[in-house]
N, C-alpha and C positions, 0 to 999 in steps of 0.2 A: 528423853527424848525420844518422839517413834518417829520412823523414815517411813515417809508415803514414794513408792516406785511409781513412775510414767516414762511411757515411752516415747522417746523421741520419733518425728518422722522428716522422712527426708522432703527433696523438691520434689519427689513423683507422690507422695503421700505412704511408704511404704517406711516401717516402722525398722529403728537402725539398731537399737538400745535402748537402755533407760537409765533416766533422771531421777536419782534422788533428792526429796525434799525434804528439811524434817518438820514434824510437827510435833510445837511446845504445849505441854500438858499444863494444866492449871500450876503446877509444884514445880514445876520443871525451871529450869532459867539455865543460859547458855555466857558460861563463863570463859573471859578472853573474845581473840576475835575469828578462832579459827573455823567455829560451829559457824557463824554468823554469815565466813566467808565460802563457805561449802551450801550453805542455806541458797545465798545468793546463788551461786554458782548454778545449784540446782535450777532455780525459779528462771536466769538467764535462757541456760538450755531449755527450758520448758517454754517460755515464751519465744525461743528461734524457733522451735518447732512447729508450733504454732503457726510463726508468718509465713516459714516455708509452706507448708501445708494449707496454706490460705493460698496460695497462689499469687505471691508479689511479682515472680520472675515471670516477664510474659514469653508464651508459649507458641512456636511457630505453628502455625498450621499447615499441613499438606507436606509434599517431598518438596523441597529444593531441588534445582538445578544442579546437575552437574555441567564440570570444565567442557565435556563433550557435547552435550544434549545443547549449551549455549553458543556454544562455535558450529553446529549444526544450522542453529536459528539465525547465527549473523549470517551464515553460508548463503541462506534461503532468503534473507533479507538482502541481501544482496542484488541476488537473482529479480526480487522484487522493485528494484531502485531502479536497474536497468530498464524495467518493461517504465517503469514512472518516467526517466530522461526522456526513452523512445516516443512514450508519448504527447509529454510536453513540445517534445523539438517537432513532432509533426502536427500537432494539434496548433499551433503558433505561428507556422510557417506558409504559404499560398503558392506552395506546388504541389497540391495534389492534382494537378488536370491541366492538360495544354492544349491551348486549341489555335489552329493556326491555319489558314487558307492556304493553295498551291502557292508557291513564290512568284509563280508567274501570271497569276490570275490577275493584277491590277497592271500588268505592262511598264513598273515604274523603279528604281532604282531600290527601291526601298518598300519592305513588306513589315505587314502587322501579323504581332504574334499577341495571345492571350495566358495568363495562366493565373488560376485561380487556389484558393482555400476554402476554409467556411466559413473565414471574417473579409477577407479582403479580393479584388479585384485586381491585375497589374495589366496594363497594354504599353506593348515592348515594339517599337520599331526600328526594323533589323535590315541591316545593308545584304542585298540579296549575294552581293560578293562575298561577304565572309560567310554562309551556308556553306555545306557540304554541295558541292555540284552531283550526287548520286543521292542525296535528299529531295522531293517533291516539291514537298511542302515546305511555309515558313518555318524558321528553329534552327535549333533549340532555344529555348526562353533563355537560357545560359548565357547565349552569345552578347556581348557588348552591343548597347543600341542606346537608344532615350524612354525612358520608363514611365508609366504614370499610374500609379497605386490609386484607388478608393476605395471607402470600408461601404461592404454592402449596405442597403439601406432595410434590411428586411426587419432587423430588431428596432431600428426607428419611427421609421415615417412607414413602414411597411409596403416598398415598393421593391418591385421583379426589378432585375439586371436586367439591360439588352448587352447581348455581343454578338456580334455580325449579323443580328438580323434578327435574335432567338434568346428568347424569352425564357428566365429561370422560371423552376416552380420552388415560390419561396417556402411553401409547406415542406417541402422534401430537406429545403437548405436547413430550415431553423430545426426539422425535428434531429438532423446528424450534428447538428452544431452541440445542443443540447444533451443527448447524448455523448459526447463527448466530457460536457463538463460534467455530468452526474457521475462520468467513470473517475473525473479527477477529485471530486470529492470521497469518493470512496477508498482513491488509493490513501487522501489524507486520514481517511478513517482507520484505514489497516495499518499506516504507518502509527500511528497513533498507539494502537492495541501493541504491536512491536515492543516498538517501546518501554509500553507499562511493564510487558512479559519479562523483558528483560533488564528493567532497572528494579520489580519488585519481584522476580524470582517465579513466576506465577505463570504455568504452560497453560492456562488455560484462556488467555488471552489469544491464545495463537488458533484457535476456534472460530472466534468471528474476526482477524487478520484473515483466515484465510475464504472465509464466506467476502469479505468486501476486498480480495484481488482478482478473486474468479471472478465474483461481478464485475468488478471492473473490467477486467478483459472483453467479458461476453459484451459489455457496453461500446466498447471500443470498435472491436467487429461490424458489432452493430451498428455502429455510426461510420462505419466506412461503406458497408454494403447499402446504407442509405443514401453516402453522398455518390456512387455510382450511380443508384437511381435515379440520380437528379440530374446526372449529368447527361445520361441516355434521354429523361425526357426535353432536357434543352435543346439536344441534336435535332429531336425529332417536331422541335416546335418549329421550324423552315427552314425551305431545304435552298433559299436561292443563292446562300454562299456557300458553296462546297469547303467542307472543313473536315481535315485531321485532326483526329484526338489522340491522347496518349494520356495514363496514368502518370503522375512523377515520383519523387524521390520520397514526399512527402507522406505518398501513399505506402508506401514500403514501410518508413518508417513507424505509422500506422497497425500494418499489419504483423510486425515482426514483434512491433508491443503488447500487441492482443494476444499474442501466442505464449508470450514471456511472463505475462502478468500471470494468464490461467495456470500456469508452470508453474509458478512461486507459490498463488494461492493452493495446487494441490502437496506443495512439499512443506508449506504450512500444515495442512491436514495431516499428511503421514506424520510430523514431528508431535502432533496432539494427540495421537493413537498411545492410548497408555501399553500395547506392545507395538514389537516391530513385526510389518510383515513381511517382510524379506525373511526374517529368522522362523517365521513361522510356516513361511511356504517350505523351506529348506527342512525344517522338521516333520511336515507331511511327506515330502518327498521322499525323505530318508525313512 
C-alpha cells in the first residue's frame, strides 16, 4: 500500500497540516477494517479541506461597528429626531404669523385678530377687556374668543386669501409650503438610512443620511424666509387698515428645527469619516 500526502486548508485558505490517504496497488489488498478506516478518514479530511477552501462560510465584508461608534450614531440620530419633531410641530400648526388692527380701531367691545400658517388661516374675535391695557393692538391670538378657521385655497382653486382688505401672494405661500414638504421627505429618507446603518452595521449609510438631514435643514430655513417674504408682501398690498404683525411660536419651532437638522447632518458626516478630526487636530497641534 502506498500513502499519498495532501495538505488540508483552513477557512482562510492556509495549509494547516498533511492528510494521508492510501493508494492501493494492483496486487495489494487491505485486511481488516483499520486500513479502510484510515483511508476514509484521510478522504474525509481532504473533502473537508476542499469544502472550507471553497468558501461555504459567509464572510463579512468591511468592518463591523463598535459599541462606541454605534452609541455615537444613536446620539446623533436623537439630535436629528428632535429637529424632525420640531419641524412637524411647526409645519402642522397655524401660528406662524399674527395680524391685528388697533384694539380701538372699530370702537367696539370686541376686536378681530388673525393668525395663520402654511395651510390654514384663523380669524378670532377677542374681548377688548381681556387684552392687556398696555397693548395697542388686538391680541394675542391665544386669548379666549370665538374662532373661525379655514384652509387656504392656494392648492385647490388657486384663489388668493383676503385678510383685512389685504391680499396674499399665493406663489410665495405655495413655495413655502412645498419647501417644507420636500424637507419632510428628506427627513424620512435620512431616517431610513440611519436605520439601515444601525441594523446592517454598515457605516456607508451615514453619508447619504448626513446629506439628507443637511438639505432638509436648509430647505426648512428657506421655507421660513419665503414665508416671511409672503407676509411682507401681504402687508404691502393695501394700507386701508393699519395692522400690527408679529411672527409667532411656530416660526420659532421651524427656525430651531432647521439649525438642529443641519447640526445632526454634520454629526453624521463627522462619524462617517475614516478618522477622527478632533484627534487629527490634537496630533497636528502636538
